[in-house]
C-alpha positions in Angstrom: 42.8 41.4 102.7 44.5 38.7 104.8 44.4 35.2 103.6 43.0 34.1 100.1 40.4 36.2 98.5 36.8 34.7 98.8 33.9 35.9 96.7 30.5 35.3 97.9 28.3 32.1 96.3 24.7 32.7 96.0 22.3 29.7 96.3 18.7 29.5 96.5 17.4 30.1 100.2 20.8 32.1 101.1 19.7 34.7 103.9 22.4 37.2 103.2 23.5 39.4 106.3 24.9 43.2 105.9 28.3 41.4 107.1 28.0 39.1 103.7 27.7 42.4 101.4 30.7 44.1 102.9 32.5 41.1 102.2 31.5 41.0 98.6 32.3 44.9 98.1 35.9 44.2 99.7 36.3 41.1 97.2 35.8 44.0 94.4 37.8 46.4 95.7 40.8 44.2 96.9 41.3 42.7 93.8 40.7 45.9 91.9 43.3 47.6 94.1 46.0 44.4 93.7 45.4 44.6 90.1 46.5 48.6 90.2 49.4 48.0 92.7 51.2 45.6 90.7 50.0 46.5 86.5 50.0 50.2 86.5 52.8 53.0 87.8 51.4 55.3 90.2 50.8 59.0 88.8 48.5 61.3 87.5 46.3 59.5 84.1 46.8 62.5 81.6 43.8 61.4 79.3 41.1 61.4 81.5 39.1 64.5 81.5 41.6 67.6 82.2 44.3 65.7 83.9 44.1 67.0 87.0 45.6 70.1 85.8 46.7 73.0 87.9 46.2 76.7 87.2 46.1 80.1 88.6 42.5 81.7 89.0 41.4 84.7 90.8 44.2 87.0 89.7 46.7 84.7 91.1 45.2 84.4 94.6 44.0 81.0 94.5 44.6 77.9 92.5 42.3 75.5 90.3 42.4 72.1 90.2 40.6 70.7 87.1 38.8 67.6 87.5 40.8 63.8 86.7 42.1 60.6 87.7 45.0 59.4 89.4 46.1 56.1 90.9 48.6 56.1 93.9 51.2 53.6 95.1 48.8 51.2 96.6 46.3 50.8 93.7 43.6 53.0 95.0 42.1 55.6 92.2 42.0 58.8 92.9 38.9 60.3 90.7 38.4 64.1 91.1 34.7 64.5 89.1 34.4 68.0 89.5 37.0 71.1 89.3 38.0 72.4 92.8 39.2 75.7 93.7 41.9 75.9 96.5 42.6 79.5 98.2 45.9 80.3 99.7 47.4 83.6 101.4 50.6 84.2 99.3 52.1 86.3 101.8 52.1 83.9 104.8 54.1 81.4 102.5 56.9 83.5 101.1 60.2 81.8 100.2 58.9 78.4 100.6 57.6 75.7 98.2 54.6 75.1 98.3 52.8 71.5 97.0 49.4 70.6 95.9 48.7 67.0 96.6 46.1 64.8 96.5 45.4 61.8 98.3 42.6 58.9 99.2 39.8 60.4 101.5 36.1 58.5 101.9 32.9 59.4 104.1 29.7 57.5 105.0 27.0 59.6 103.2 22.7 58.8 102.7 22.1 58.4 106.8 18.9 56.0 106.6 17.3 56.4 110.1 14.9 53.9 111.9 13.5 55.2 114.7 11.3 51.8 115.6 14.9 50.1 116.3 18.3 52.0 115.9 20.2 48.7 115.0 18.5 49.2 111.8 19.8 52.2 110.9 23.0 53.3 109.1 24.3 55.1 106.2 23.8 53.6 102.7 26.5 55.0 100.7 30.6 55.7 101.2 31.6 58.3 99.0 34.7 58.1 97.5 36.1 61.6 96.8 40.0 62.1 97.1 41.4 64.9 99.1 43.2 68.2 97.5 45.2 70.4 99.7 48.1 72.6 99.6 50.7 71.8 101.9 55.0 72.8 102.8 55.2 69.1 103.4 56.8 67.4 100.2 54.6 64.4 99.1 55.9 60.7 99.2 54.3 60.5 95.9 52.7 56.7 97.1 50.2 57.5 99.1 50.2 61.0 98.6 50.7 62.2 95.4 51.8 65.5 93.5 50.0 67.6 90.9 52.0 70.7 91.1 54.6 72.7 93.1 55.5 76.6 93.4 58.6 77.9 94.5 57.6 81.5 96.5 59.9 84.2 96.5 60.6 86.3 99.5 58.5 89.1 98.1 55.9 87.0 96.2 52.4 88.5 96.3 50.8 86.5 93.5 51.0 83.2 91.4 51.2 82.7 88.1 50.9 80.6 85.4 54.2 79.7 83.5 55.3 81.5 80.4 57.1 78.2 79.7 55.8 75.3 81.1 59.5 73.5 81.0 60.9 76.1 82.3 59.5 77.5 85.4 60.4 80.3 87.2 59.9 81.1 91.3 56.3 82.1 91.9 54.9 80.2 88.7 53.3 77.0 89.2 55.9 73.9 88.6 54.3 70.9 87.0 57.8 69.3 85.9 58.1 67.1 88.7 54.3 65.4 88.6 54.7 61.4 87.9 52.3 61.0 85.0 52.4 57.3 83.8 51.7 56.2 79.9 49.1 54.6 79.0 48.5 51.9 76.4 50.9 52.7 73.5 52.1 55.3 75.6 54.2 58.2 73.9 58.1 59.3 74.7 56.2 62.5 75.6 54.5 60.8 78.2 57.2 60.3 80.6 60.4 62.5 79.0 60.8 66.6 78.2 61.9 67.5 75.4 64.8 70.0 76.3 65.6 70.9 73.0 65.1 70.7 69.2 66.1 72.3 65.9 67.8 71.3 62.4 71.2 71.9 61.6 73.7 71.0 58.4 76.3 68.5 58.7 79.0 68.3 56.4 80.4 65.3 55.0 83.9 64.1 55.5 85.6 65.0 53.2 83.1 67.3 52.0 82.6 69.2 49.1 84.4 72.1 50.4 84.2 74.8 53.2 86.3 75.5 56.9 83.9 72.9 58.6 84.3 70.1 56.5 84.3 66.9 58.5 83.7 68.9 61.7 81.3 67.4 64.4 78.5 70.0 65.1 77.8 70.6 68.5 74.4 71.4 69.7 73.6 72.8 73.6 71.2 70.7 75.5 71.5 72.5 79.1 73.6 73.5 81.6 73.5 72.2 85.6 75.3 72.5 88.8 77.4 69.3 89.7 75.0 66.9 91.4 74.6 63.3 92.4 71.4 63.5 90.4 71.5 61.2 87.1 70.2 63.0 83.8 69.2 60.4 80.9 68.9 62.2 78.1 67.8 60.3 74.6 68.4 62.3 71.4 66.5 61.8 68.2 68.2 62.4 65.0 67.0 62.3 61.2 68.1 63.1 57.9 66.3 65.7 56.1 67.6 66.5 52.5 71.2 66.2 50.8 73.4 69.4 50.8 75.7 68.1 47.9 75.9 66.5 45.0 73.9 63.1 44.7 76.5 61.3 42.9 78.8 61.4 46.5 75.9 58.7 47.4 78.3 56.1 45.2 81.2 57.0 47.5 79.3 55.9 51.3 80.9 52.7 52.5 79.3 50.5 55.1 79.5 51.7 58.7 80.0 55.4 57.3 77.1 57.8 57.5 75.3 59.9 60.4 76.2 59.5 64.2 75.8 61.1 67.2 76.6 61.3 71.4 75.6 63.2 74.3 78.7 64.7 76.0 79.0 66.2 79.5 81.8 69.3 79.5 83.0 71.1 82.8 82.7 75.1 82.2 85.2 77.8 83.8 82.3 78.8 86.2 82.0 75.2 87.4 78.9 73.8 85.9 78.3 70.8 83.5 77.6 71.6 79.6 75.3 68.9 78.4 75.4 68.8 74.7 74.5 66.8 71.5 77.3 66.1 69.4 76.5 65.4 65.5 78.9 63.6 63.4 78.7 63.0 59.7 81.6 60.5 58.5 80.2 60.1 55.0 81.1 62.6 52.4 77.4 63.6 52.0 76.5 67.0 54.0 73.2 66.6 54.7 70.7 68.6 56.4 69.3 67.1 59.7 66.7 67.8 62.2 67.3 66.7 66.0 64.7 66.4 69.2 66.6 65.6 72.6 64.2 64.2 75.4 65.3 64.2 79.4 63.7 61.8 81.6 61.7 63.1 84.5 
């Protein structure tokens, strides 16, 4: 909206026109859009209905988009009230990456005719129903948002739901690139992906005995080719139980305990191994649980 916001001011005898009511509608919609744009990050609202989830239907020859809501980078609300099915010809799209996208779309509906004076005829409502399409052009994730993508092989016949949503392969639906802003009191899982988790026994220093006493424990996270794309990891490590005599606790001094770090190391085949290194500087053997997140 150009200039200052202007709110309609009703008074006795105020003869409103269609332009007045249009201005009143613009005031509220532009105010909400401005708030959304600067106070809420764009992306799919996963808590709303089915979260615009994309799944396979018709034995892999079509895609179903569940109802839900998203917010684009311009502050526009994209609300899909009912599920939508998208047909596709996989054979014509082989060796390409396809994207399921959503963007704003509206149209005038409910035409009210006036046979006596056409100046008094017009559409009574504007329907806001987003456009959901399949395209081979990557969306900008500002005006148009990505809901899913599929990298098709040269011999693709159908599309499948991923066997492991954290590691989709060719011809499977990939939602790893979908922007999902966290809501109020959001969880780390809403903005980051768990790439590895488990438990490990960490010997103390010096330990009660054994060849591994005092040595760090390495947990493999993932391997990747060298790239200028940055990888951001967050590791959470928590002790579960003691694995040695509790009397050793008397020997624990300040700043002696469990520590960890993320390491990046080159391999012989010109890849980079990302590992979680766990180290116990206390004399107490312990069992720990760990979880490593990678920010999308």
